[in-house]
LUMKOL-179544 format. One record per residue: residue number from 1; residue in one letter; y, x, z of N, C-alpha, C, O in turn. Coordinates in nm, 4 decimals. Layout:
REM residues N
PT resi resn     n_c2     n_c1     n_c3    ca_c2    ca_c1    ca_c3     c_c2     c_c1     c_c3     o_c2     o_c1     o_c3
PT  NUM    A        Y        X        Z        Y        X        Z        Y        X        Z        Y        X        Z
...
END
This chain:
REM residues 95
PT resi resn     n_c2     n_c1     n_c3    ca_c2    ca_c1    ca_c3     c_c2     c_c1     c_c3     o_c2     o_c1     o_c3
PT    1    M  17.5305  22.7858  17.0528  17.5127  22.8435  16.9210  17.5589  22.7410  16.8178  17.5227  22.6237  16.8268
PT    2    D  17.6349  22.7822  16.7243  17.6861  22.6949  16.6210  17.5766  22.6634  16.5203  17.5088  22.7536  16.4712
PT    3    L  17.5596  22.5363  16.4900  17.4529  22.4922  16.4011  17.4679  22.5502  16.2607  17.3693  22.5912  16.1995
PT    4    L  17.5887  22.5539  16.2108  17.6088  22.6026  16.0748  17.5836  22.7516  16.0597  17.5409  22.7961  15.9532
PT    5    T  17.6091  22.8288  16.1631  17.5843  22.9725  16.1526  17.4361  23.0054  16.1647  17.3916  23.1086  16.1145
PT    6    S  17.3592  22.9194  16.2305  17.2170  22.9465  16.2450  17.1338  22.8795  16.1349  17.0131  22.9025  16.1277
PT    7    F  17.1948  22.7984  16.0504  17.1248  22.7299  15.9413  17.1054  22.8264  15.8265  17.2014  22.8868  15.7787
PT    8    S  16.9809  22.8415  15.7813  16.9521  22.9382  15.6757  16.8945  22.8685  15.5524  16.8679  22.7483  15.5531
PT    9    F  16.8766  22.9458  15.4493  16.8168  22.8962  15.3253  16.6749  22.8475  15.3509  16.6312  22.7482  15.2928
PT   10    K  16.6040  22.9168  15.4369  16.4671  22.8786  15.4737  16.4660  22.7401  15.5388  16.3755  22.6607  15.5133
PT   11    D  16.5652  22.7108  15.6223  16.5753  22.5790  15.6854  16.5981  22.4701  15.5803  16.5411  22.3614  15.5897
PT   12    A  16.6807  22.4992  15.4811  16.7080  22.4014  15.3750  16.5817  22.3735  15.2947  16.5535  22.2580  15.2627
PT   13    I  16.5059  22.4763  15.2618  16.3796  22.4595  15.1892  16.2823  22.3771  15.2729  16.2146  22.2885  15.2207
PT   14    D  16.2754  22.4060  15.4012  16.1879  22.3328  15.4921  16.2228  22.1841  15.4940  16.1338  22.0995  15.4864
PT   15    I  16.3501  22.1524  15.5039  16.3955  22.0132  15.5056  16.3631  21.9445  15.3733  16.3191  21.8296  15.3727
PT   16    L  16.3840  22.0131  15.2622  16.3538  21.9545  15.1315  16.2050  21.9247  15.1160  16.1686  21.8190  15.0645
PT   17    I  16.1195  22.0152  15.1594  15.9753  21.9942  15.1469  15.9299  21.8777  15.2347  15.8527  21.7929  15.1898
PT   18    V  15.9767  21.8728  15.3582  15.9389  21.7632  15.4479  15.9899  21.6306  15.3932  15.9187  21.5303  15.3989
PT   19    S  16.1108  21.6284  15.3409  16.1664  21.5061  15.2830  16.0829  21.4588  15.1651  16.0573  21.3393  15.1506
PT   20    Y  16.0408  21.5519  15.0813  15.9590  21.5172  14.9643  15.8242  21.4606  15.0073  15.7771  21.3625  14.9497
PT   21    V  15.7623  21.5210  15.1069  15.6328  21.4728  15.1557  15.6469  21.3322  15.2137  15.5639  21.2457  15.1858
PT   22    I  15.7500  21.3084  15.2932  15.7726  21.1756  15.3505  15.7980  21.0737  15.2395  15.7474  20.9617  15.2461
PT   23    Y  15.8753  21.1109  15.1384  15.9024  21.0223  15.0251  15.7731  20.9847  14.9532  15.7516  20.8678  14.9211
PT   24    K  15.6877  21.0825  14.9280  15.5611  21.0562  14.8602  15.4697  20.9689  14.9459  15.3986  20.8838  14.8924
PT   25    L  15.4702  20.9884  15.0776  15.3897  20.9044  15.1657  15.4382  20.7601  15.1629  15.3574  20.6672  15.1633
PT   26    I  15.5691  20.7411  15.1600  15.6251  20.6054  15.1521  15.5842  20.5403  15.0203  15.5472  20.4229  15.0187
PT   27    L  15.5902  20.6143  14.9105  15.5475  20.5593  14.7818  15.3991  20.5253  14.7822  15.3567  20.4292  14.7181
PT   28    L  15.3207  20.6039  14.8542  15.1772  20.5829  14.8588  15.1410  20.4536  14.9306  15.0516  20.3819  14.8856
PT   29    V  15.2076  20.4221  15.0404  15.1712  20.3041  15.1190  15.2497  20.1797  15.0792  15.2149  20.0693  15.1212
PT   30    R  15.3549  20.1952  14.9992  15.4346  20.0796  14.9591  15.3495  19.9836  14.8774  15.2788  20.0244  14.7852
PT   31    G  15.3571  19.8562  14.9122  15.2820  19.7555  14.8397  15.1383  19.7392  14.8869  15.0622  19.6647  14.8252
PT   32    T  15.0992  19.8058  14.9933  14.9638  19.7920  15.0461  14.9717  19.7336  15.1868  15.0801  19.7199  15.2436
PT   33    R  14.8573  19.7001  15.2411  14.8558  19.6493  15.3781  14.8862  19.7603  15.4781  14.9130  19.7336  15.5953
PT   34    A  14.8819  19.8840  15.4317  14.9090  19.9977  15.5186  15.0523  19.9970  15.5703  15.0792  20.0523  15.6769
PT   35    I  15.1440  19.9360  15.4975  15.2836  19.9351  15.5415  15.2983  19.8565  15.6707  15.3762  19.8959  15.7575
PT   36    Q  15.2255  19.7464  15.6858  15.2310  19.6689  15.8093  15.1717  19.7482  15.9252  15.2238  19.7446  16.0366
PT   37    L  15.0637  19.8191  15.8988  15.0027  19.9021  16.0028  15.0956  20.0172  16.0417  15.1034  20.0551  16.1585
PT   38    T  15.1646  20.0712  15.9441  15.2590  20.1790  15.9719  15.3719  20.1295  16.0615  15.4155  20.2007  16.1519
PT   39    K  15.4192  20.0078  16.0368  15.5233  19.9504  16.1225  15.4730  19.9362  16.2656  15.5463  19.9646  16.3603
PT   40    G  15.3490  19.8927  16.2819  15.2908  19.8811  16.4151  15.2801  20.0143  16.4854  15.3058  20.0237  16.6054
PT   41    I  15.2426  20.1172  16.4122  15.2339  20.2516  16.4700  15.3721  20.2996  16.5118  15.3869  20.3624  16.6166
PT   42    L  15.4724  20.2707  16.4312  15.6088  20.3108  16.4664  15.6564  20.2412  16.5935  15.7285  20.3007  16.6736
PT   43    V  15.6168  20.1162  16.6123  15.6522  20.0458  16.7360  15.5876  20.1143  16.8562  15.6511  20.1300  16.9605
PT   44    I  15.4618  20.1548  16.8417  15.3932  20.2240  16.9517  15.4600  20.3581  16.9804  15.4784  20.3943  17.0966
PT   45    V  15.4962  20.4314  16.8764  15.5635  20.5605  16.8955  15.6988  20.5406  16.9635  15.7355  20.6173  17.0524
PT   46    F  15.7730  20.4378  16.9218  15.9021  20.4083  16.9838  15.8836  20.3726  17.1313  15.9604  20.4175  17.2163
PT   47    T  15.7819  20.2922  17.1615  15.7529  20.2549  17.3003  15.7183  20.3778  17.3826  15.7605  20.3898  17.4976
PT   48    W  15.6420  20.4686  17.3245  15.6045  20.5921  17.3933  15.7294  20.6759  17.4237  15.7431  20.7303  17.5333
PT   49    A  15.8203  20.6859  17.3257  15.9430  20.7629  17.3466  16.0277  20.7012  17.4575  16.0838  20.7732  17.5401
PT   50    I  16.0372  20.5685  17.4599  16.1126  20.4989  17.5652  16.0486  20.5243  17.7016  16.1187  20.5467  17.8004
PT   51    S  15.9145  20.5206  17.7066  15.8456  20.5412  17.8352  15.8699  20.6818  17.8889  15.8800  20.7012  18.0100
PT   52    I  15.8791  20.7787  17.8004  15.9072  20.9163  17.8443  16.0537  20.9279  17.8868  16.0840  20.9878  17.9900
PT   53    W  16.1438  20.8709  17.8079  16.2873  20.8810  17.8350  16.3224  20.8236  17.9719  16.3986  20.8834  18.0478
PT   54    F  16.2655  20.7057  18.0026  16.2958  20.6400  18.1287  16.1937  20.6672  18.2392  16.2011  20.6096  18.3477
PT   55    K  16.0979  20.7560  18.2096  15.9950  20.7962  18.3068  15.9187  20.6750  18.3612  15.9057  20.6577  18.4824
PT   56    L  15.8687  20.5917  18.2700  15.7906  20.4742  18.3050  15.6424  20.5127  18.2974  15.5815  20.5068  18.1906
PT   57    S  15.5861  20.5516  18.4100  15.4528  20.6123  18.4106  15.3423  20.5167  18.3660  15.2522  20.5577  18.2929
PT   58    T  15.3473  20.3909  18.4080  15.2417  20.2977  18.3686  15.2464  20.2703  18.2188  15.1427  20.2707  18.1525
PT   59    L  15.3646  20.2468  18.1655  15.3784  20.2237  18.0223  15.3365  20.3477  17.9440  15.2726  20.3370  17.8393
PT   60    Q  15.3721  20.4640  17.9944  15.3342  20.5883  17.9278  15.1819  20.6037  17.9270  15.1247  20.6465  17.8268
PT   61    W  15.1158  20.5692  18.0383  14.9708  20.5771  18.0443  14.9084  20.4822  17.9419  14.8137  20.5186  17.8721
PT   62    M  14.9625  20.3598  17.9336  14.9086  20.2616  17.8390  14.9230  20.3086  17.6943  14.8309  20.2935  17.6140
PT   63    V  15.0368  20.3643  17.6624  15.0586  20.4122  17.5258  14.9696  20.5325  17.4970  14.9171  20.5455  17.3864
PT   64    N  14.9522  20.6204  17.5952  14.8612  20.7343  17.5767  14.7194  20.6865  17.5500  14.6493  20.7447  17.4673
PT   65    Q  14.6759  20.5807  17.6193  14.5429  20.5241  17.5945  14.5346  20.4670  17.4538  14.4329  20.4818  17.3861
PT   66    A  14.6414  20.4019  17.4101  14.6437  20.3471  17.2739  14.6345  20.4592  17.1709  14.5664  20.4449  17.0694
PT   67    F  14.7025  20.5701  17.1966  14.6929  20.6854  17.1062  14.5515  20.7414  17.1059  14.4953  20.7698  17.0001
PT   68    T  14.4944  20.7572  17.2247  14.3621  20.8182  17.2362  14.2572  20.7375  17.1611  14.1807  20.7932  17.0825
PT   69    F  14.2531  20.6073  17.1844  14.1508  20.5242  17.1226  14.1926  20.4718  16.9865  14.1084  20.4258  16.9094
PT   70    G  14.3189  20.4781  16.9565  14.3681  20.4247  16.8306  14.3532  20.5168  16.7120  14.3588  20.4712  16.5978
PT   71    V  14.3340  20.6471  16.7360  14.3240  20.7423  16.6249  14.2036  20.7092  16.5371  14.2148  20.7065  16.4145
PT   72    L  14.0900  20.6842  16.5989  13.9709  20.6494  16.5216  13.9917  20.5173  16.4491  13.9520  20.5028  16.3335
PT   73    G  14.0535  20.4215  16.5162  14.0814  20.2930  16.4534  14.1726  20.3065  16.3332  14.1515  20.2410  16.2312
PT   74    V  14.2738  20.3911  16.3446  14.3665  20.4125  16.2327  14.2933  20.4757  16.1147  14.3169  20.4384  15.9998
PT   75    I  14.2059  20.5698  16.1421  14.1288  20.6329  16.0339  14.0420  20.5291  15.9645  14.0324  20.5280  15.8418
PT   76    I  13.9788  20.4420  16.0421  13.8937  20.3385  15.9833  13.9782  20.2375  15.9054  13.9420  20.1993  15.7941
PT   77    I  14.0893  20.1946  15.9627  14.1729  20.0942  15.8975  14.2352  20.1489  15.7690  14.2417  20.0781  15.6684
PT   78    F  14.2810  20.2742  15.7717  14.3468  20.3338  15.6559  14.2480  20.3972  15.5583  14.2904  20.4623  15.4628
PT   79    Q  14.1192  20.3803  15.5793  14.0188  20.4472  15.4981  14.0382  20.4252  15.3480  14.0311  20.5228  15.2733
PT   80    P  14.0620  20.3041  15.2997  14.0833  20.2885  15.1544  14.2074  20.3624  15.1048  14.2060  20.4218  14.9971
PT   81    E  14.3148  20.3583  15.1840  14.4373  20.4279  15.1441  14.4185  20.5791  15.1491  14.4688  20.6507  15.0625
PT   82    L  14.3463  20.6281  15.2500  14.3198  20.7722  15.2584  14.2350  20.8181  15.1405  14.2595  20.9244  15.0836
PT   83    R  14.1359  20.7384  15.1041  14.0518  20.7724  14.9889  14.1356  20.7773  14.8618  14.1235  20.8704  14.7821
PT   84    R  14.2212  20.6760  14.8432  14.3075  20.6720  14.7247  14.4019  20.7918  14.7221  14.4240  20.8519  14.6169
PT   85    A  14.4578  20.8265  14.8390  14.5494  20.9408  14.8455  14.4778  21.0706  14.8107  14.5320  21.1537  14.7378
PT   86    L  14.3568  21.0888  14.8619  14.2815  21.2103  14.8294  14.2449  21.2151  14.6812  14.2470  21.3222  14.6206
PT   87    E  14.2112  21.1000  14.6223  14.1828  21.0960  14.4785  14.3069  21.1327  14.3975  14.2987  21.2092  14.3015
PT   88    Q  14.4221  21.0776  14.4371  14.5457  21.1077  14.3662  14.5840  21.2545  14.3820  14.6330  21.3174  14.2883
PT   89    L  14.5612  21.3081  14.5016  14.5901  21.4500  14.5249  14.5018  21.5364  14.4382  14.5469  21.6365  14.3825
PT   90    G  14.3739  21.4974  14.4263  14.2808  21.5725  14.3415  14.3179  21.5679  14.1946  14.2944  21.6641  14.1215
PT   91    R  14.3758  21.4565  14.1505  14.4190  21.4437  14.0102  14.5576  21.5041  13.9871  14.6018  21.5163  13.8729
PT   92    G  14.6250  21.5414  14.0938  14.7591  21.5993  14.0812  14.8677  21.4961  14.0673  14.9786  21.5301  14.0260
PT   93    E  14.8402  21.3687  14.1006  14.9396  21.2625  14.0855  15.0410  21.2606  14.1991  15.1539  21.2156  14.1794
PT   94    I  15.0038  21.3079  14.3165  15.0947  21.3020  14.4310  15.2001  21.4105  14.4204  15.3166  21.3871  14.4524
PT   95    I  15.1622  21.5243  14.3774  15.2558  21.6365  14.3695  15.3322  21.6248  14.2448  15.4176  21.7088  14.2166
END
């Protein structure tokens, strides 16, 4: 199927909205300690993708464990940034 023939106006709107949300998230964490944590999370996600691509079962298990137990840790670590983001959203500053 040709990509250009299946691309619709709805797809363009979807891409624009996702791009805007990602841009606002980057602005939100820029200049905070959250940016370093975000880099660490990206390394874990990249490692997970590599483990799936090359079918490395032990590495994949380790990364899955990090995801499982790390979600609560990320919520606790990002708590000040999450609070600030929710306050800004409530004031209409993010949108």
